[in-house]
N, C-alpha and C positions, 0 to 999 in steps of 0.2 A: 632272781633265784640264786641262792648260794649253793655252791658245789663243794664237795670234799677235796682233800689233798690229792687223792688218787685220780679223780676226774680231772682236776686242774693240771696234773702232771701228764695225763693222757692227751689232753688238748695240745700240749706242746710238742707232741710226737709228729704232728702234721700241720699243714697250712689250711686253716678253716675257710679261707677265701678261695682256695684252689678248687677247680673242678677236675678230678682225677679220672684217668682212663680206668677201665674196670680192674685190670690186674694190679695197678698201682693202688687203687682204692682198697682192694682186698688186703694187700700187704700192709697198708696204713691202719686198717681197722684191726688187724691181728695184733698190732703193737699196742693198741689201746686197751686190750683185755688184761686188766690187772686184779680182778676180783679173785677171791680165794676158791671160788667154784669155777667149773668149766662153763663160761658164758656162751649163750646162744648168739650167733651172728644173724642179724635180720636185715632185710631190704625193705625200704619204704618207697613206694612209687606214687607220685602225684600224677593223676591222669587228667586228660582233657574231657573225660566222659561226664555225662550228666545222668547219674543213677536213677533220677526220677523218671526217666524214659526207659521202658522195659527193654527196648532194643539196644540200649547202651549199658545194660547191666552185664558186667563181666563176671563170670564164675566158671571155674573149672578145676582140674587137678592135674598134677604131674608127679611122676616118680623121679626123685632126685637120684642121680647116678651113685652118689656116696651116702645116701640116706640123710637123716637129720641129726644123728648122734643121740637120739632120744628113744627110749623104749616106750612104745605106744601100746596102750591097753585098748582092745577092741571089744565092743558090745555088739552082739548080733541078735536082731529080732527075727525069728523064723519059726516054722512049724513043720511037723512031719519029718521027712528024711533030711530036710535042710538043716534041722537042729544038729543031727549027727555029723552032717557034712561040715558045718561051721566049727564044731568041736574038734573034728579031725584036722581041720585046716589051721588050728592054733588060736581060735578066738578065746579071749580071756573070760568073757561072760556070754552065755547064750540063754535065750528064753523067749517068752511071749507075753501074753496079757498079765501074768502074775507079777511082772516087773514094774507095771504101771504105778501101783501104790508105793512101792519101794522108792521110786524116783520122785513121784509127786508129793507124797506125804512125809517120807523119811529124809528127803534131800540127799539121796544116794547118787553121787556123781564120780565114782571111782573108775572112770573110763575117759579116754581121750577122743575116740571116734565111734560113731554109731552107724552100723550097717543094717539094712532091712531088706527083706524080700518084698517085692511089690504087693503080695497078698497080705502083708502085715502093716501096710501104710495106714490103713484105717485105724488100727490100734495105736500106732506110733503118732498119728496125727493128734491124738488126745494129749500128747505131751508137748505139742507145739509151743505153748506159752512158756514152758520151762527149758526146753531144748533149744528153741529158736534164738533167744537172747544170748545163749552161750555158744552159738555157732555150731551146735551139735546135731541139728536136724538133718537126717539123711536126705540126699538130693540126687536125682538121676545124673545131672551134669557133673557132679563130683564122683560119680561111679559108686555111690554108697546106697543106691536103691537098685538092686540087681538080684537075679536068680543065681548068678555065678558067684556065690559067697566065697568059694575057695580062692578065686582070682582076686576078689576085692580084699580079702584078708592078707593074702600074699603081698599085694601091692602096698598096702598100708604099712605092713611090717617092714617092707623093703625101703620105706622112706617116701611114701606118697604124701604130698601136701596139697591142700586146697588153697586156691587164690580167689579172692572176691573183693569187690569194691565195698568200702565202708561208707558211712553216711556223708563223709567229706570227699568221696570219690578217690580215696587213697587205698592202695593195696599194701598190706603188711604181710610178709612171709619170712619164716626162718629158712636159712640156707645151710645150716650146719652149726658146728661148735667152734669155739676159738682154738681148740686143740687140733682141729683139722689142718691139713697142709694148705698152702695157698692154692695149689693145683686143685685139690678137692673142692674148696670153696668156689673157685673159678668155674669148675665143671658144673657144680650145682646151680650157680647163678646163671650160667649160660643156658642150661636146660630150662630153668624157670622163665627166663626172658624170651626164649624161643616160643614157649607155650603161650605166654601172655601176648606176644606179637601176633601169633596166629589167631588169638581171640579178639583182635581189634574189630570193633563194630563197624560194619560197612556204612552206617548212617553218620558216623562221626566226622564232623568238619573241623579242620584245624589240627593242632598238635595232639598226638595220642599220649606220649610219655613226656610230661612237663618237667619233672625232676625226679632224681633217684638218689637216695641216701642209704649208706650202709652204717650199721651201728651194732655194738655188742650190747648185751643186757644192761650193763651199768655204764657204758662208755658214751662218748660224744659221737655225733653223726659226721661221717665223711661223705662229702658230696661227689657225685659222679658226673662225668660228661655224658649227656644223653643225645648228642647230635646224630649218632649213628642210628638212633631209633626214630 
């Protein structure tokens, strides 16, 4: 695969064979951000889990101390007084059954996170085929199926992110922007790793975190030392 000049220059900023300690990896990845926009810094974790077994499915959420640096649009499915509560809490879009055709037929996806009250999951379930593949389906484990819509919206707006295994048993998560300080990125990464370590399945045999790589949107991956995990 051919890479551009900026990518090739970024690769020279660090040793690709080295496994860096967390703080050093964060410092190295910041140097690789050369795009004209504020790149997202992401962590990619290869786990020893087997997602085919329900008890080894990792899924949860954590509020990053310094947020993600992204303005998140929240859609809330609710009814009655919860509609007013969601609007008052700062939801970008609020509604019920009338939103189904807009999403299903018109392909409306001008939102980043979907929150639903439990009594609306029958309605939201009809959107499973379109919301599921996009990772937008509300889930109790992620705190997005709840009667406390005020707290859910506040957490999401404050920088709550969801972590989950993909089909390759890898977790991909944003931990901030390249414009963040090293300290902010380190704090966010530590908070995420603490949550993921607590979510370790009890049935897992062998190594939990097999590898960890940090990368910006357009940059190369910086490998991290995972012996402490």
